[in-house]
N, C-alpha and C positions, 0 to 999 in steps of 0.2 A: 697861592702855593706858599706854606711855609718855608721859612729858611733852615737848613739845615747846618747847626753849627758843628765845627771839628770837637770831637769828645775830648774833654779834659782828662787829664789823668786819674787813675782809679781816686774815688771820694774815700776819705778816710772818717770813719766817725771817732773820732780822737779829741772830745771834749767831754768823754765821761770821767766821775769821779768815783760813782758806786759800782761802776764795773769796769774789770781788766779782763783782757785775754794774756793771760800769763805768759803760757808757752803753746806750743803744737807741735806735734811730731808722731809718727807712727800711727797715723790713724786716728788721733784724739787731741782734744784741744782740752787745758787746763783755767780755769774760768773765775775771776774773782766776782760774785754776786753780793754785793754788800760786804757782811762780814763772813760769808760763807764761801768755801772753794769747792767748786763741782768738776768733774772731769767726764767729758762726753766724746761720742764718736763723732766723726765727721769724714765724709768719704774723700774729700778733696785734699786732705793731706796725708801726701804719701812720701814726704820727706822724712827722713831720721829725727828721731828725738836726741837731743843734746846735753840738755841742761837736768839732771836728775834730782838735784836739790829741791828745784821748782814744785815738783811731781809729789813731793813725800807728804806734803800737809793737806790733802784733799780730804773734804767732808762727805762726799757724796761721789761714789764713780757708778757710770752707768754701764752695764755689760751687757753687750747685744748677744741675742740668742741665735744660733745657726739656722734655727727654725721661723726666724723672725720676731720682731719686736726686741724685748729685753728687760731688765729689770735695774732697781737700783739696788746699791750696796751703800749703807751709811754707818759712818766710823762712829758717829754720835747724834744723836736725837737732834732732828731738824725741826723747826716749827714746821706746822701743815703749808703755811705760806709767809712771806714777808717782804719789805716793799724795797725798791731801789728809786733814786732820784735822778732824773737827768734836767738840770737848770731846775725850771719852775714845776716841771712835772713829776707825778710819782706814779708807779707802776708796781703792781702786785706780781711777786715771781713765786712760781709753784713747781716743783719737779713732776712732771706728768709721768705717765706709763709709758710713753712713746717718747722720751729723754727730752722733749722740749720743756721750756721753762715759763712759756707764756710771753716771751718778749725777743725780739731779733733787733739785737743793740745797734747793729751796723745800720740799720734804717734811721738813725737819728740824724743822719745829714739830709734824709728827705723830710722828715719832721720839720727840721730847720727850714727847709726851701719854702714848704708849704705855707710856714709860719710867717715868713717873710713877706710872702704874696699875699697872703690875707689881712696884715697889719697894715701893707702898704695902701690896699683897696680901702681899707677901714678909715686910714687917716685921710683919703679923698672923700670920705662921707658916703661908701657904698655897703650896704648889707652885702654879705656874703653867704651863699648857700652851698655845702658840700655835700656830695655822696660818695660814701666810701665803700666799694662792693668786695668782696670776700674779705670782711674787715677784721677777721680774727678777733684777738682780745682788745683791739682799738687802741692801739697806741697813736696810730696816724689820726684817729678821729679824737682822740683826747688833745692833741695837739692843734688840732685845726680848731677845736672849740674854745682852746685856752688862749688862741689867737684871735678870739671874737667872731668867729664863723658858727653858723647854724648848720649843724651836721647830721646828716642820717645813714646811720651804720647798719650795715644789711650782711648777716652771713648765717647760712645755712645749719649751723651747730649752735643750739640755745646755748650751751655752757659757754662757748665764747662770747657769745651777746652779753650774758650775765658777766662775765669777767671785765668785758669792757663797761659796763656800768660801775663795777669795784673800781676800776682804775679811775674813771671820770668822777667817783665820789672821794676817792684818796688824794685825787689832784686838786680837789677844792671846787668842781664845777657845780654848775645851777645844774638840776635833774633835767631841766627841760632846754639844755643847751643841746643835747644828743637826741635824735629819734632813734630809739631800737627796734631794729627788725630782724625776726628769726624767718629766714624765706630763701629760697631758690633765686639767686641772684639775676639769672636771665629772665625769669617769670615775674620777678620783682620788677625790672627796667621796662618789661613789655606792657604790666599794668599802669606804672607811673608814667609812660608816655599816653595811654588810652586816658588817663587820670587829667593830663595836661600839666602837671607838674614839672617844673624845670631848676637845673641847678647850675651854679657859676662854674664849678670845681667839679673835677670828678679824680678820685683816687681808686687803684685797683691792684689787688694783688692775686692775681688768678693761680690756681693749682695747674701744676703739670697733667694729673690725671686726676679723677675722682666719678664719683656718683652722686646725685642728687637724693633727696628723701624719698622719692619715689623710684628709685633705680636708675636715673637717667644719667646717660655716659657725658662725662665733660672730658677732652682730649684737647689741650692747649693748642697743639698745631691746626686742628679742625675748626674748632669753635669760637677762637679768641676773635677773628676777623667778624663774624656775624654778630658777635655781641657787642664790639667795637660800633659798629654800623649803628645797633640798637641804643647803643650808650649818645650819640650823636643828636638824637632826637630828643634827650632828656634836658640838653645842653641849654642854657639861656639865649638870648640872642646876642650877648657879648659875654662870651665866656672868659675864665680868669686863666685857668692853667687845667690841665689833665697828666697825669701821673700814672705811669705803670711799673710795677716793679715785678720782676719774674727770676724765678729759681730753676728753672727748666734747664738741665744739662743740655750744652750745645746750641741754645739760642743764642744767637749773637746781638750784642745791643745796636747794631745797623739794621738789624730786621724791625726791632720796636721803633726805629728811625723812620722806616719805610711806611709802616703800619701808621704813625701816627701824620706824619706827611700826607698820605693820603686821606686819613679818616678827616683832618682838620684844613683840608684843600681850599676851600672857601672863606677861612677866618685869618690867613696870612699868619703873624707871629712867627716864633721860632720853637725848633725842636732841637733838643740835645739829649744825647744818650751816653752812658758809659757803665761802670762798675761800681758797686759799692764793698768797702772793704773793712777790715778790723786790725790796727796795729798789733804786732805780736810784741809785748815787754820783753821778753828774755833777750832777743836777737835781733829786733829791727826788722823782721820778715813782715809780711803782711798776707792777710788769710783773705783770697776772694770771697765775697758772701754773695753773690748775685749781680742782677743787672737792673738798670732801670730806663725808663725813656719820659720825658719830661716834654710838654708842650706848654708855651705860655703865650700870652696875646702880646 
């Protein structure tokens, strides 16, 4: 049974140079992405806005619609996309119609953790294979590949998988360092089990709710544990780590600790969970941005 370690204080992604959360208040966040300043809604920001000056210089502002979705207002013409750098990694940024930019900067703390685990194993002469499920635009895949792992990146949306390929290219990675798969994650894992393919590490960022390409319903509270059990069967005999990210409202880090403890019952190791967040430059507050669960050998 793994040891469940005490949760650390909230992990802050504070090593960025090309990104800053300038200020947050009244349901909005003002962010610098490279040379451009974007203002976007965030439902967790329920405290008032104080610093008016920070907010005056935005380049793009996302207005949410009462009917759902929203639209961007641009003060000047922005490029269709641009890049930001995190340490040695480079990512393409693009304001999308659903307010996202293609990157969750708070996840940098998890990229660093995965990269360190992979680098340590590589220094000991071990080859490392990583499976990234619900991989989105592939920041974690790029980080793992840059650390020396062979990565399989899976997402049901072709546009997101293609975006991962762009991120890998601008980060200077070899094309064959990442295997790109457009597929339903649950079905893919089942096929990998049948094929006998195994992975040394697994990363997943499952959605709270969604539907597959054929209309299959996904609800995290119902379907996460069955998926985790399937994933256990694609782990190698000596797995290195298992990382779960979650943004589901109301889900406690302790739930992830319990899931990983049950899942990795026969492997020992340690489990640690907690929150990730971003420092707010204007006043030193912290914006919480989700939770994580980490098992490591």
